[in-house]
BARONU-266767 format. One record per residue (C-alpha): y, z, x. Coordinates in steps of 0.05 Angstrom, whole numbers, padded with zeros to 5 digits, always signed. Layout:
<sites>
YZX/...
</sites>
This chain:
<sites>
+02291+00502+01844/+02243+00534+01895/+02179+00566+01868/+02199+00631+01902/+02264+00632+01861/+02225+00617+01797/+02179+00676+01812/+02240+00722+01822/+02271+00700+01757/+02205+00709+01719/+02194+00779+01746/+02266+00799+01730/+02259+00773+01660/+02197+00815+01650/+02230+00880+01675/+02291+00864+01633/+02250+00876+01570/+02253+00945+01538/+02181+00934+01515/+02160+00930+01588/+02186+01000+01601/+02157+01027+01537/+02086+01008+01557/+02091+01005+01633/+02045+01065+01643/+01987+01027+01612/+01984+00974+01667/+02018+01014+01723/+01994+01086+01718/+02024+01103+01786/+02094+01086+01760/+02108+01158+01737/+02092+01188+01805/+02127+01132+01843/+02190+01140+01802/+02193+01214+01820/+02194+01196+01894/+02259+01158+01891/+02321+01189+01924/+02380+01206+01880/+02444+01180+01913/+02492+01232+01940/+02546+01201+01896/+02518+01237+01836/+02519+01306+01868/+02590+01296+01893/+02615+01269+01826/+02584+01327+01788/+02615+01378+01835/+02683+01346+01841/+02691+01336+01765/+02661+01403+01743/+02607+01369+01702/+02566+01421+01664/+02530+01377+01613/+02498+01308+01619/+02464+01259+01573/+02421+01209+01611/+02402+01148+01569/+02340+01116+01600/+02323+01179+01638/+02251+01157+01654/+02216+01216+01686/+02280+01257+01688/+02286+01252+01764/+02362+01248+01762/+02371+01307+01715/+02317+01347+01750/+02348+01340+01819/+02417+01356+01793/+02389+01418+01758/+02358+01443+01822/+02429+01445+01850/+02457+01477+01787/+02409+01514+01741/+02464+01521+01689/+02471+01446+01680/+02458+01426+01607/+02414+01364+01605/+02394+01316+01550/+02350+01256+01565/+02329+01196+01523/+02274+01147+01541/+02227+01102+01503/+02167+01117+01548/+02129+01177+01520/+02090+01189+01584/+02155+01193+01623/+02182+01244+01574/+02120+01286+01584/+02135+01287+01658/+02207+01307+01642/+02187+01368+01602/+02135+01391+01653/+02186+01389+01710/+02241+01423+01673/+02197+01481+01650/+02184+01495+01723/+02257+01504+01742/+02290+01527+01677/+02265+01583+01633/+02313+01567+01576/+02290+01507+01537/+02354+01509+01497/+02392+01478+01556/+02348+01416+01562/+02318+01367+01513/+02283+01300+01518/+02277+01249+01461/+02245+01181+01455/+02303+01152+01414/+02375+01163+01396/+02370+01216+01342/+02438+01243+01322/+02408+01303+01285/+02375+01325+01349/+02437+01310+01390/+02483+01350+01344/+02435+01408+01341/+02429+01409+01417/+02505+01409+01425/+02512+01465+01374/+02460+01508+01409/+02500+01501+01473/+02568+01510+01441/+02590+01440+01460/+02629+01388+01422/+02610+01332+01470/+02576+01319+01537/+02617+01320+01600/+02582+01257+01623/+02537+01203+01594/+02497+01163+01645/+02468+01093+01636/+02432+01085+01702/+02404+01015+01709/+02381+01011+01637/+02430+00971+01595/+02409+00905+01625/+02345+00913+01585/+02383+00911+01519/+02416+00855+01479/+02491+00855+01475/+02488+00874+01401/+02443+00933+01419/+02491+00954+01474/+02551+00952+01427/+02513+00992+01375/+02493+01043+01428/+02564+01050+01455/+02591+01058+01385/+02542+01115+01371/+02559+01150+01436/+02634+01137+01441/+02652+01204+01409/+02601+01244+01448/+02636+01242+01516/+02701+01226+01552/+02665+01201+01615/+02612+01147+01623/+02575+01125+01686/+02542+01057+01687/+02500+01028+01743/+02482+00958+01722/+02494+00884+01734/+02566+00861+01726/+02591+00789+01716/+02622+00760+01778/+02643+00691+01800/+02633+00711+01873/+02557+00719+01869/+02500+00673+01853/+02456+00712+01805/+02385+00702+01782/+02344+00733+01727/+02382+00795+01705/+02433+00798+01649/+02502+00807+01679/+02558+00831+01633/+02632+00846+01632/+02627+00921+01627/+02702+00932+01631/+02714+00890+01569/+02655+00920+01532/+02676+00992+01545/+02749+00977+01529/+02727+00962+01457/+02712+01036+01452/+02774+01061+01487/+02743+01073+01556/+02782+01053+01617/+02748+01035+01683/+02769+01083+01738/+02717+01071+01792/+02682+01005+01807/+02637+01005+01869/+02579+00965+01897/+02517+00999+01870/+02502+01068+01898/+02430+01045+01903/+02401+00991+01949/+02435+00924+01943/+02399+00875+01898/+02389+00804+01923/+02423+00750+01881/+02451+00801+01833/+02517+00837+01827/+02495+00909+01818/+02555+00956+01810/+02568+01030+01796/+02625+01041+01747/+02659+01102+01719/+02697+01099+01653/+02745+01150+01623/+02765+01156+01550/+02837+01140+01536/+02883+01147+01476/+02888+01078+01444/+02957+01097+01417/+02985+01107+01487/+02972+01088+01559/+02955+01159+01578/+02884+01182+01590/+02861+01232+01537/
</sites>
């Protein structure tokens, strides 16, 4: 194997660690500002509009760039973000307080806390979120952690968006964990309805995809 390929694999293994993202600001202070400069794909804005999405949970929200940009288009959008990086969450709160005077419609947490989640939903008269987003974050978790996470969120939404690396026999992949998202989500009664090449920049030697899943009734073939 070429040295260049080994370097790619090594780098990808590092960024595939949740610990890396938890402490990234210590050795890359510019990461927070740099993350805020990324462009949110038009797909998100179109999907929110076309599906009348009024509440979102973003797991792995980082600096809240996605939720923030969506909120600028719709100030009534109810937003909940979760991220393990405390500095990134500080950036989330600062941005949201500039565009939204009601702190009851947004909340950012450093872990999955169901007491906080349930209280937030109650405050906003919601039973569940219209959409839960896992935007290029699940590859950092073990499969057991992913299954546990999906199990804890399965009753909190009917719609899930995942942008991540999907198993494929058509692509040579290096470094990132690739998984069978359709089979994983089916365990929790979610059916894949959209499966596209990633809405972000194509990743070399990786099969990055954007997938939408809808909850279905396991007792029938109809979507719930």
